[in-house]
N, C-alpha and C positions, 0 to 999 in steps of 0.2 A: 504493500499500500504506499503510495507516495503523495497523496494529498489528504485533506482531512480524512490530505493524502496519507645322534644316537645309534645306539647299537641296534641290529635287528635280531629278533628271536630267532632260534634255531629253524632251519627250513624243513617243512614236513616233506617227505618223500613217500609216495605209494610204492610198495614192493613191486608190484607188476611193471611200474615205470623205470625202475633202477636199471634193470638189465637192457631196457631199449635205448637209454640215453645215449651210451657210446656210439651206437649205429646211426642214430639220427645225426648226431654232431658231426661224425664222419661224412655223412651224405652232404651237410651244409658245407663243411671244409672243401669237399670235392667239387661243389658247385650247386648253384640254385635249382637246377632243373629237376632233381629228384624231389625236393620238399615242395617246388611250386606245382607239380603235376598231382599232388594228392587231392583227390576228391574234385578235380576240375577236368573239363574236356580239353584236348589239345589247343582248341582255339580260345581258351580263356587265358587271362593274365592275371597273375597275382598283383593286386593293386594296393594291399595294405602294407607291405613290408617297409619298415623304416620310416612310415609315414607318422605325422604327429598323432599321439594318443592321449588321451585323458580317461579319468575314472572316477566315479562317485566317491572312493575313499581308497586307502591302502591299508594293509594289516599293520604297517609299522611305519614309523618316520623314516624317510629316505631309502626305504626297500621295498620291494614287490611293486614296483612302478609300473603304470600303464604301458610304458614304452618298451618293457620287457615282454610284453605279448606280441609285440609285432617286430621283434628285432632278428628273426630268423634263426635264433638259438634256442633250440628244445630243451636246454638246461637251465633256462631262466624264465621267470613266470611273473605275472601280476596276481595279486591276492588281496582280497577286499576285507573290510570290516567285517565281523561276525553278526550282520543284522541285514534285514530287508527293507525296501529293495536296493539292489545296487546294480551299477553299469560300468561298462567299458566302451569306449567310444575312439573310433579312428576317424581322422580327418583325410578323405583320399585327394584332397586338393582342388578336385573339379567334379563337378556332378558327372556321374559314371552310370552305365549299365551293369547291375549286379545281377550274376547268374548262379553262384554257389558260395557257401560261407564253410569254413572248416573250424570246428572248435576243438582243442586238444586240451581237454580238462585234465587236472590233478585230481586227487581223491576228493578234494572240496569242490564239487562241481554244482551246477545248477539242475534242480529238479524241475521247476517252472520258469521259463523265460521265453522272451520274443527277441528276433531279430529285427530292427527297426532301421529306416532309412530317413534321412532328412537333407533338405538343401541349406537349412539355416541353423541346425542344431538347437532348434528350438521347437518346431512343429514336427512330429514324428508319425511315420507310417509303417506298420507292422507288415513283414513279408513273410514271417515264420512264427509260429506260436507252439509250444508243448507245455504239458503239465506233467509228463511222465518220464522225463529223461533221467537216465541212470549215469551219465558221464561217460568217460572214456574219451575215444576220438569220433568225432561226429561230422560226416560230410552231408551237408544239406544244399539240396537243389531249390533255388529260390528264383524269383523274378521280380526286379524292381528297379529303382534307380535313385540316386542321391548322392550328394558329395559326402555326406557323413554316415557311417554305418555303426550301430551299437548293439551289443548283448545287453538286454534289459531284464535283470534277473529278479523274481518275487518269492522263490521258495528255493531253498537249499536240499542237497542230499545228506548234509551232516550239520554239526553244530559249529563248525568252522565257517569261514565265508565263501566266496566265489574265487575260483583259482585256475587261471588258464596259463599253459605252457605257450600256447601260440593261439591267435585270432587272426585267421586269414579271410580275407575277402578277395573274390575272383571275379572277373568280368571283363568289361571293355572300357577303358578310360576315355572320358569325354563323350560318351555315349547317351548322356542323358541332359545335356544342356550346356549352359555357359558356366565360367568360372566365377567366383566370388572371392573377396578378400579372406585370407586365412585368419582363422581365429584360435589357433593353437600354435604352438611352436614345436619345431624340431628339439629332439634332446640335445642340450647343449652342456657346456662346462659346468661343474658343480660349482654353485654359489654359496659364498660364505655367510654365516650368521653373525649377528652383532655389527659393532663398528660405530661411526661417529653418527649423530643426530643432525649433524649440517651446522654450518655458520650462522644460520638463521634461527636456530635454537639458542637464545641468549640465557646464560644460566648466572644467577646471582647467588652470592653467599653472604651469610650474615657478618662476615669479618670485612665487608665491602662497605665504604662510606655511604650515608644516605644520599650524600650529593652527587656521587659517582652513579649510583643506583637511578637517582632521579634523572641525571643528564643523560643517560643512554635510553631511558623510557621515553623522556621528551622528545629526543631527536627521531625516535621512532614514530611517535604520535604526530609530530609535525609532518612527516612523510605521509602518514597513513589517515589523517584526519578526515580529509576530503577524496581520498583516493580509491573511489568506489569501484572502479573498473580496471585497477591497475593490477600488475603480476607479482608486486611484492608479497611475500607471506612471512609472519613472525609468530615465535613462541617466546615469551617471557617468562622463564621458568625460575622458582625461588627454591634454593635447598632448605632443608629443615632448620628452624631456628627463627629468631625474633627481629624484626626490622621496624624501625620508627623512621616518623618524620616524612613519609612517602605520600604523594598523591599520583598513582599510576593511571594516566588517562589512555583509554583504550579506543583505537581507531581501526578502520577497516582490516580485515585479514590478521587480526592480532588475537592471539590466546594468551592469557595470563594463568599460570598453574603454580601450584604448590608440588613439590616432589616428595612430600612425606606420603607414609602410609594412609594417615588419616588427617581430616582438615586442621586439627589443632596442633599439628607438627610444625606448621608453618604460620607464624602470626605477624600479621602486618598491623601495625598501629598507624593508622592512616587510612587512606581511601583508595578505592579502584573504581575510577569514574567513567561514566558515559553521558555526556550531555549533547546539546545539539547546535552549539554557537555557529558552527559551519554553515548552518541551515536557518540562522536566525531565530532558533527556539523550535524548530519543527523537527521533531525526532522521527518522522515516520520513514526515513531512509537510514536509520541507524542499523544497517544489516552486518551479518558476516564478522561477528567477533565473540569472545567467550571469556568466561572465568571459571576456574575449577580447583577444587580441592585445597583450601586454604580458609584461615580464620581472620576476620575483619575486626577492628576496633575502630570505627569511624571517628573522626575528629569531632564532628559536630553532633554526633548521635545516631545520625542516618547516612548511609551510603547513597549515592545516586546512581542508578542503572537505567537510563532513559534509551530504551532501546525498541526495535520492532522485530522483524522475522530474523531467523537464523542467527539469534544471539543468546544461547544457553548460559544459565546460571546454575552450575552444578557443584554439590557437595561443598558448600560454603557455610561456615559458622560465622554468623554477624552478630556481634557483642553490640546489639543495637537494632535499628530499623533500616529498610531499605525503600527509597523514594524511586519509584518506576516513572516518574514524569521529569520533562526536561525542566531547567530552570525557568521560571514564569508560567509552568503549566501549560505549555503549548502542546500541539498535537503529538500523539505516541500511538503506536498501533500493533500491540501484541507482543507477547514474549513467553518465556518459558523458564521455570524453576523446578528443579528436583533434586532430592537427597540433601537438602538445606534447612539450616535452622536460624532463626533470628529472635532475639530476646525482644525486640521492639515490633513495631508495626509494618506489615506488608503494605506500603501505600501506594495504592492503585492510581489515585489522583485522577489525571487526564487519560490514562491507559484506557483504549476503547474495548480491549478483550485482552485476557491473560489466562495463561494455564499453570497451575501449582500443583506438583505430584509429589508425594512420600516425603513431606517436609514437616517441620514444626515452626510456627509462629506465634508471636505473642499476641497478635490482632492483626484486624484487616481494616484499612480504610478506604472507603469510597467504592462506587461501583459505576460503570458506565453502560456497556451493552452487553458483555458476556465475561464474566469472570468465574472460573470453574476451579474447584479444588478436589482432588482425589487422593486420598490416603494422606490428608494433612491434619495434624493435630494442631487444634486452635484456631481452625477455620471457622467462618461464619455458618450459621446454620442455613439449610436449604431455603430459599426465597423466591426463585425465579418466578415472575420477572420484576418483582418489587422488593427489595432490590434484586438485580439479577444475577444472584448467585447460585451456581449449580454445585451441591456438595456431596460427594460420595465418601462414606466413611473409609473405605480401604480399596486398595488396588488389587484387582483378582489375581493377576499374574505379572511379574515384572522381573527383570535382572538390570541391575544399574550398568551403566557404560563402563567398559574397561578404560583404565587410565594408567598414564605414565607415571612412575615414582623410582625412588632410589632405596636400596636395600644393601645395607653392607657396603656402601659406597658405590654400587653398581647399579646401572638402569635395569628396569623390568616392568612388565605390564601387569597390573592386578586386575583379575577378572571375578566381580562379585557374583555369589551364588543365585540361583533362581529363587523367588520368593512368590509365596501365594498369599493372598488376604493380608497385605501388609500395610501397614501406616507409620509415619514417622521416619526418622533416618536411620540408615544402615549402621551408622559408627556411634550410636547413643551410648551403648554399654561396651564399648572397646573397639577392636579392629573389626572392619567389615567383613563378614564371612565370604571366603573366596579363595582363589588359587592365584599363587603368583607364578608368572612366567618370565625366565630371564631373557634379557635381550639377545642372548646367544641363539636363541630359539627363533628369532625374528630375521627376517631378511630386511634390511634398511634400504628401501629404495630412494634414489637420488634423482633430482630433476634431469632429464636427458636419459634415464634409463628406458629401455625398449620394453614393449609388453612381452616379448619373448624371453627377456632375462627375468622379468617378474614372474612370468609363468613357470620357468625352470626353477625358480626357488620355490614357489608355491607346489611344484610337483615334488620336489625334494622332500616336502613335509614340514616347511618352515612356515611360520606365521609372517605377517607382513605390515611394517610400518613404514609410511610415506614421510620423508622429510618435507617442511614447508616447500611449496613451490607448485610449478606447473608441470604436467605430464601429458604429452601427447601420445596416444596409443593408436596403432594400426592394426592391432589383434585385440580381440576381448581378452580381458583378464579373467582367467578361469581359476574359480575357488572351488576345489572339488573334495577336499578333505574335512570331514566332520571336525567340529570344535576350532577351526582355523580362526583366528583373530586378524581383522585387518583394520588398523588404527591409522588415520590420517592425523598430522600434527600441524597447526596453523593454517587451516583451511587449504591443505593440499588439494589440488585441483585436477581433475582428470578430463580430458579434452579427447572424445572419440573421433579419429579421423577416417575418412573413406565410408562412412555411413556404418561402421561396426557398433556392436553393444559395448559399453564401456566396459562393465564387468558382469559376470554370471556366476551365480552360486549354485551348485549342485543341490539336490533334495536329500540333504543329509543333516544329522543333528548338529545343533549348537554352534552354528557359525556366527560371529560377531562382526557386523560392518559398522565402524563408527568414524565420524570426524572427517567426512571427505565431501567435497563439492564438485558434482558432475556439470560441466559446461558442454552444452551441447555444440558439436561441430558444424561446419557450413554444408556438408553433405548429410541429408536426413538419416538419421539412426532410427530404426523401430522402437528401440527402448535404450535408456541410458543405464539402467540396473535391473537385472533380472534375478529373481531369488526362487529357484526351482525351475525346472523344465515344465514345459506345458505337459499336463496330465499328471503332475506329481499326485501321489495319493498317499503317501506314508505318513503316519501320525508321528509327531515330533513333539507330543504333549508334555514329556518329561525333559525335554533339552530342546527348546525351540531356538530358531535363528532370531536375532535382533537386529534391527536397523535403528540406529541412534545417532541423532545430530548428523543426518546425511541430508545434504541440499542439492537441488537441482535448478538449473538456470538455462533459459532458452532465450538467447539474444541478450543485450544489454552491454556486454563486453566486446560485441561484435555479432554479427549475423550467425545465427544458429538454428537448427531444425531438429525435432525429435518427436516423432508420432505420440509416443508414450514416455513418461519419464522413470517411473518405479512401477515394476510388473512382480507381483508376489503371487507365485504358483504354490508355494511350499505351505502344507498346513501348519497352524499353531504359531506361525512367525508373528513376532512384536515388533510394531513399528512404534518408535518412542522418540518423538520430535523429528519432523521433516518439514522443510520448506520447497515446494515445487513451484517455481516462479517463471512464467512466460512474461519476460521484461515488458513494462510499460513505459521505459525511458531508457536512454542510454543510447549505444550505437547498434545498428542493425535491427531496428524496431519498426514493424509494421505489418498490417493484417496479412499480406503475402510474402513477408520477409522472414519473420521469426515465426514460423508456422508450427504448431503444435496441439494436437488434439485432447490429450489426456494427461493430467499429472500423475495418477495413481490408478492402477488397475490391480484389483484383488480377485484371484481365482481361487485361492487356497481355503480351506475350511478351517474355522476356528481360530480366525486372524484377529488379534487384537491391536488397537491403534490407539496412540495417546499423543495429544498435541500435534494436530495435522494443521498445517498452513498450506493451502493450495489455490494458486491465484492466476487467472487471466487466461487460462487454457480455451480453445476454440470450440470444444464440443463438451461431452459429459467431463466435468472436471476430475471427479473421482467416480469410477465406475466399479461397483462391487458385486462380485458374481458368486461368492463363496457364502455357504450356509455358517451359522455359528459366529458370524463376525460380531465385533464390539467396537465402538468408536467413543472415544471421551475427548471432546473439544475439537472443532472445526473452525478456523478462521479462512473465508474464502471472499475473494472479490471475483465477480465475472468479468469477462474481458472488457477493457475501455473502448476497444476499436471497432466493433462491427459497424460496417458501413451502412446496413439497414438490416431489417429482420429477414428478408428473402436471401440475402446473401450468406447470413449466419447460418440458418437453417432453412432450408426449402420448405418446411412446414410453417415457418413463419413464427415458431414458438421459442426460439433460442434454446439453451441447454441449462440443465440444473447444476447446481454445485455438487450434488451427490445423487447419482443415479444407482438404485439397489435393483439388480435384474428382477423381472417378472419371476423367474423360477426360484428365486431365494424364498425360503419358508421361515428362516429364523435369522435375525439381525436386530441389534439394539444400539441406538447412538444417544449421547447425552451432550448439551451444551454445543448446538452447531449454529453457525451464523454465515449467512451469504449476503453480500452487499453488490450494489450496482452502481456504477458511475460511468454511464454510456457517454463518454466525452466526444467522440467522433459525431455521433448522431444522438442527442437527446430524445428523439422520437422512438428510439428502439425499446421494445418491450420484452422481458423474459416471463415466460408462462409460469415457472416455479422456482423457487428456491432449492427444492428438493422433490424428488420423485421416486416413490417406494411402492412396491405392491401392497395392496390392501389384505392383510390376513393377520390373524392373531398372533403370528409369531415375529412380525417385524413391527417394532415399536421405535418411536423418537421421542425424546423428552428434551424440553427447554431449547426449543430451536426458534428462530427468528430470520426475518429479512429487512433490509433497510435501504433506502435509496440515498445516496450522497449527492442529493441536489442535482441529479443528471439521469434521467431514464426511469423505468418502472419495472418492479417484479411484480407480477399480477397477484400471485398467491405464495404462501409460505410453502406449503407441501401439498401436491397433488392439486385439488381444488378448493383447498382449506386455507383460510387465513386472508386477511384483507391485503389489500396491494400497498406496497411500499412505494411511494411517489416522490418525485423530486420536490413538489411544495412542502413536504414535511419531513425533515431529517429525524424521523422517529422510527424506532424498531417496532415491527409487526410480529407479534409474537404467537406461538403456539406451544402450550405447555406439556401436552401429550398427544400423540397420534399413534394409531388412531384412539 
């Protein structure tokens, strides 16, 4: 809004396989003709050998890699985690005709599996299916085409995982269509774990003078104060200890964090400030900055944090209050607090909407349109719409965001445990429960690293940290291992080139994606981040994937295009604070310039979302297709720039902020707002803020629409609720629907 704006475990060997290995290896040494002819006609070509391969998981970090199933060596193998489903995928490099597939199973084989093909590694077609396989060597005659071929297993013959000595695909190269850019990398040199976090992670020590710290912080702030679309990225990190006499002002693409295990390990006797002097007291463009994991002792009793979207305030212990408005109480437009405590008031003042989760506050001051509290001790009572407080006592399921810290003088990443029905902060009674991962188990990506290098590190079993900076990728970054942590520092920014998807996560347990800005490239991408392939069906209720402080931008820093920003196919995923923004200002902005249909599409079952900010997309801004969904807080603005109703939507109705598919029978949302400011043509109407199927299982609570003095939203939800009109900047509320 811009206007009121490791070592591997022993390898298992099947007794019947041991005697055969020597002969097969000898055949490989003698020449590929012997091994390529197995299970294929003389006219068929072995297409898969040596090609890039990925998998849903590996049995051990750095071992049993996907590449070992397509290396032509019958003595090496891929082996998965001991769960269902699992898959192994090979990229043939171009769309090809597939005539046969050979699977050379180890004892741990697939009982039920499919052979599937795809042209984009997202939409899959089954060309073979069985539920009665007993393993061994299987030669399958099939008929299909695709660039990608995978074995998708849903049941195993043993308690182990899926294990293939070789996975061979035969057919005719180029027989099925044109080539597309690669999304996986050939096996490359081993990448090291650990290393430097980069020169833009600036570390302060309590032994440094306050004047020296203040001078460095001021220099960065003066550069970043109005640098809204610049390329510089920074982290200001404080080692454990006490600091006095500081006022750290936080500009664009700057993260301030404490390096202790818990917030009170770093004490700032001073302020960490966001104000809006650069915009004459208007804070509606104070985006892309953060503060995390420290304690504050504000000089005046209240710290000022006047932000709008994509500016999280996490794990902060404030010995006083927080003023969320700019000096002079000018406009401010929404923000996010989690796992934080303040002894004083959370001062909303002129903040139009705000979301606070799993925190503890002394009190709350004021409400404007949509203030929501979930799992917050000390929150005001439920009272929407007068005043517009939506208050929910506990959070059904959450895992707090992973964070960088120091232990024993070394860097590590702490991953908090999953919680259910939780309220208050995780660190109230000592250390946050969770797991520490040393930096040596991370690949530290540097600006300029290729996607192939990053994928190689991930395939080795390393986690991933991005140094502050810009990352152009010409292949999809593939996160395939369960429990992988991907953490961006200082608003690390991924820009997909040539229309690729920026990042894809397999349908595996417990992946954590946090702290990344995806910036659309000039060639349209179908998606910027995909969590789970299409058709994902496994339950991850005990160990869900989390997407936290992940932001998406279409245009603004330059012309960009992406049909959809975030696609969630995996079940039970947790979305915890995103801002998906089709830019309304900056460079490369226009109805036909920065094109983008949808900010968030959810196909997975039982997905939970907290703190959604989705703005200005050109069709359904959120499309929710999965059952069992829960949404806590939405701040939406419909696009500013439809030329007219007919251009926006041939039906003349516009598009809603949230469309729940007609097939959905269970979904519930709380505290959802949609605004219009049809700046290009004030005569434009949007039929509904929200559109949902009418059945007993789909419920909305505390929802509203408002016109910001330009244009009309005819109804709040379906045909319910009065029109939000330009003549009255007043919310139109519906407390419960149906």
